[in-house]
N, C-alpha and C positions, 0 to 999 in steps of 0.2 A: 556979726551970728555966730558963736563959736561954738564948732562942730561936735556932737555929745554922741557918745557911742562906735562900734567900730560901720556898720554903714551908714553915717555922715559926715566920717573920718574919711575914708574913700570911695565917697561925693565929691567932697570938693577938688581944688586944682594940684591934685596929689604933688608935682615935683614944685609947689608955690609954696610948703606948704612943709614940708623936706627939712630945705635948710632951718627953719627953725626948731625941728621936732628931732631932727639928728648930728646934727654939727656942719656938715660935711656941706662940700659945697655938690649946691644944684648942677642934675645931670647936662642940664641943658642952659650952660652957660651960657649963649647971648638974650636968654631974655629973660633972666633973674638975676637978679645982686651976687656977686660970689661972697662967698661970707669964710673969712680970714683965717678963721680957730675954724680947724678939724678934728674932730676925737678922734684919740688912738686907740680908743677899745669900741667904735661901731662904726667899718671899713668894712666892705664887699675883699673878698682873696682878692689880690691882683690877680691882672690879666685872664680874667673869667668878661665871658660878651654880653653884649650889652642888650641884649635880653635877659641874663642872670644878674647886672645890676641892679636891672627893669622889678624883676621878683622878687630885688634886696630892698629895695626903697620902698617898692609896697608894702614888704613883711613888716621894716620897720613900724613907718606908721602902727598896720595891724596891732604888733606886738606893744605901740605906748596906747593902745584907744581903751576907752574909759567905758566899760560896760553900766548900763543900767537897767532895771528893772521891764522896763520893755527891750530890753536885747535879749532878757530870758535871765540875766544875773537874779540866784535865789536860790531853792529857796535860801539853804547856809554857806554862808563863801568868808574868804579872812582878804581879799585882795580883787580891786573890783579891772585891775588892769594886769598883762603880764611886768612891763616897764616898772613899774610898784612893789617888785621882787626883784627883778635884777635890775634897777637904774643902768644905763648907757649902756647894756648889758655886761653890765658889773660883775659882783657875787652882791645881794643887800638892795637896797637898804633890807628891805622886806624879811617874814618872818612865821614859821609857825611854834607854833606850840604843839610840844607832843606830850602823850597822857597815856601810863598802863600802869597794871598790877602789879609786885615786885611782890618775890619772897624775901627774906628776912634779911638777906647779906644785899637786897637792894640793889640788884642791876638784874635776877637773872628773872623771866617774866613765866606770872603765877599762871598756872595754869585755870583758874577760873578770875573770865576778862566781863564777869555780870555785873560789874560794876559802869560796863564801858560798853553801853547797848549801839552804839552811834559811833565805834570805831577810836583809836587810838590821836583824832588829830583835831586839834579846837578849832570847829569855825564862832567866832564869837558874831556876826552878821548878818542880818538875814532880811529875805526881800522875797517877790514874791508870792505876796498870800502867810509867808511863816510871820509866827511870833514868839519862837524863843530861840533864841540864839542855842549850838552845839559849844556851853563852855562844858572843863574839869570838872566831876563832883563834892563835895566836901571831902573838907581835906583828910584823909586817911594813912596814917605811917607804909601801909602799902601802897599808897600811889605816889609814880614815881612821874616829876614834870621834869622835862628838859624843851629846849632851847637847837630847833634845825636855819638855820639863815640862809636866803640865797643864792645859790651855787651860781657860778660866773655864766653867763653861754658861748662867751668868745670864743673859737677854736672850735665849736662842738661836730663840726661838720671832719672834721680829723679826726677826732675819736669813731664818729662811725663808720669812717672810711678804713680803718685799721686791719685788718686780718687777724679772721679768727684762728685762723693756726699760728700767730706771731703772739696773740695772749695765749695761746696755750703751751708754746713750748717755753714764752717765759713760769709760765706757771711749771713744765715739769724741768728745769732746770732751775727754780728753787727748791723742787721738793729733792733735788741730793745737796743740798743746803747744808753743813750743820753749826749752823751758826742760829738759827731757829725765824728765821724768815723766808717761808713755806705761806706764798701767798695763795691764793681760790678763787680759778673762777665761780659771779655767784648765774647759776644757770638756773634762768628762770625761762616765764612763759609767755606767753600772748597775751595780754591781759582786755583786747580790743577785737571788735570787730573787720573784717579784710581789706584795707585799702585798695582800690579801685588803682591810684596808683602805681602801678610796680615793679618800677623803674632801678628803687634805692633794696624795696624786698618783697619777698612770696608770702607773710605768714600770712598763716592762717589762723580763727578763734580756739585759742586754745592749745595750741604748739608749742609744745614744749625743748629743751636745751639750747634752750638762746645763749647767749653771754649777754649777760647787763651789762648793759659801761655804765648808764645817766642816772646821778640820782647822788645821795651820799652812803648810801650801798647799792650803789648798781642793779640797780632791781626795774630799770627796763633798761631793750635792747638796743631800740632807734626812736628820732628823734620823734619823727609823725605819731608814735603812742605817746614817746613825752609830752606832745605837746599835749595833745588829746586830753590824756592823763591830769595834767596842770589846769585846762581849764574845769574842768571837772569835779575835780579835789579842789583845787583851791577856788574857782571862783562859781561854781557850780552849773559850769555851762557846759551842755550837755552839745554831741556831734550825732556823726556816724558811724566815730568809730566807739565812739562810750558816747549809747542814746538813754541812760538809765540813768534818773536823776539818782544819787546817793541817799541809804537810810537814814530820816530827818526827825524830829522830836514831835515837828508835827506831820507825822507821815501822809507828805504832802508826796504827788508822783508828777508834778508838771510844775508851772509856776506861770512868771505873768503872759510868756511867750509861750501860743500851747507850739507841742514837738518837738524836735531836735532844734537847737538853738544857734550853734556855726555848720555851717558846711562845711562839704570835704575841702574847700578852694581855700577856706580860708584855715582851717587843719594843717592843709600843705604846706602852706601858703610860710608861715607859722613855724615851718621844719625846714621847709627852706631858707627861710632867712638865717637864721642857725647854721645852717650849713655853710653857708656862706656867710659868712663874720670871718674874720677876719683875725688870726693871731698877732696880737700885738709889738711893733718892731721890739726890737731887744736891740742893745749893747755887744759887740764882739768881744767875750767875756774872756778874762786874760787864763792864760794856760794851767798857773799854778791855781788859780780859782779849782778850775776842771779836776785838774789831780785831789784838793783838797776835797772835794763833793763825792768822789769814789773815793777816793782811803779811807770818808770817815761814812763809809757805805750808802750814804745820802741814794746814789745814786743803782741802786740793789733795786727799789720802789721808785722813786721816782725817774721810770728810765728815763733819760735822753730823747731818745725817739721811737718808735716802731714803723715798721713800713707798712703804708693801705696797700687794699686790693686792688689788681690789676685796671675791676671792671668797673671801677665803684664808677658812677654821672656824670659826676665834674668834673674834670681831666683834671683842672688843677691838684685837685688830691688826688689822687689817682695815683697806685707804683709810683707813689713817696715817701719818703722818709720823716713821720710828721713831728713835729717837734716837740713833745705832747708830757713829757717828765714825766709818765706816769703807767703802770704797770695794766692797769683796770682791775685789779684785781685783788681782793677780801683779802685783809692781814686782824693778827690780832691786834686792839689797842691796848691792853686792860682795862682792870676793873673802872679807874677810876676815867677813861671816858667813856665808857659804858654808859648804854642811855635806859638800855630794858627790854629795847624794841626789837624785832627781826626780820629779816625781809628774803622771800626767799630762803635762802641756805646763808645767808647772812645775821649772824646771830648777836647775841646785845653787846658784843664786846668787839667785834668786826666793824671795818671801816675800809669803803674802799679806799684805793692812795689817791690822793683827792693829786689830778695837774696841777705840774703847776706851771701855771697859765696866767701873766697879769697879775703877778705877788704888786707888782707895786705900782696899785692903784689900789690894794685892799688897803681898809682901818682898820682888821683883824682876821683874825686868822681859826682854824679847825672850823668845826659842823657847827658850836656853838657861838662863836665867837668872845670862848673864853679868855683864848691868846690878842693882845694888844702888841706886840712882836713878834718880826720871823722867830728868833731867840728864845721866847716861850714857848712858843711851836713846837722847837723841833725839845728844849726839857722837858713836854708837857707827853714828847712818846715817850715814856720814860716809868709809866706808869705798871701797877705787880703785872705782871703776867708778860707786858705787850712783850710784841714781835724786835720790837726796835732800843729794845733795853740799849743791847751791842752798838747799836750805833750812836747815845747820846754820846755812853760813854768815849766810844771816841769822839765826839766831836765834844768835850770835858775836857780829853786829854791834849785839844793844840793849841801852840802857842797864843795869848791875845792876839799881836799882827796877823795871823793865819784865822783866828777864831774874823775876826776883823771885814777880812779876804773875802773869809764863804759867807758869809752873813751879809755882802758888797752884792755878791754874783748873786744870791739867790733872789736878793728882790727888786736885783734888772731884770728875773724874767715875766 
């Protein structure tokens, strides 16, 4: 019988199904067949304990579990599993349609958002007693629709582990630059209930001033809140961190599963899985390629490495130089990439510097996938008012051979 939902997935012989789900060799190689092909994007960090590996594989199963009405799916949702938006821990294939009422310039949010009473995210599917999907209203000249593709999740433990003062240092250094590159920290609030697991943080509901790290506009500070937010927002699955159903056209305050849908253990298991995801192995770069990356000022925002905090609970991620290729700061990317939406301090035109982790596994680039090649993504950094215009000009001034060398380097990350 095919397992259905998280409860059934976790009730079957866990390690017996892991090779099928993750492509990795079973931890118990004596009692299960070996899988020859290892998934390079969905493996645990090297050197972690057997206990953490077990959590990783359990989290991998939970990440791919398909939720049904009986699990608490609904009222309105976008996808039925985490893995459907982040296949093999990578970018996409799932996407979210966003909507906002804008002013005549086409990207500044209007003060009147009454046409969107249920918020800016389309959730077209419904379950749990709902009768209506949450879709964009009839076309209007002031309605701006945009797409956000699911972000990769591998290497995200490194992002959570980076020291606050390291991000603050980069922000202060950029503030002194004379080339227009001035990234900003998105200071956000903790919008969940307190997590009883206090190892990674001790944030309280409503706590402000946190450094946003996750999401296209760095609107969330921690991976446990990221998990709870995605469960609630994408699948309409409540949890102890986010116990309330989102407002919906049917006015439902619960679904087919009375009360909270997911346990705190499940939310923390999903977060632990993402923390333990390794950065895919990279080729050793040519020194000339690294020099070109710096000369074109790519490294000003896509900072090759940032130091992690010494007290991070996963020893392999503590006090290391994390090779993340991001500053985790917001940057003005110009009007052409503006989506009309704000998140915390992030304006319509601002986006968090995307970590260049696993680009060789991507089939599209930028937040909405509009760029189909790395070079196209670079050139689209040249929008009106974009902080990266100078960097694009430097790239365009390179010789054809140097361009190819730089593109090959970025594409190998």
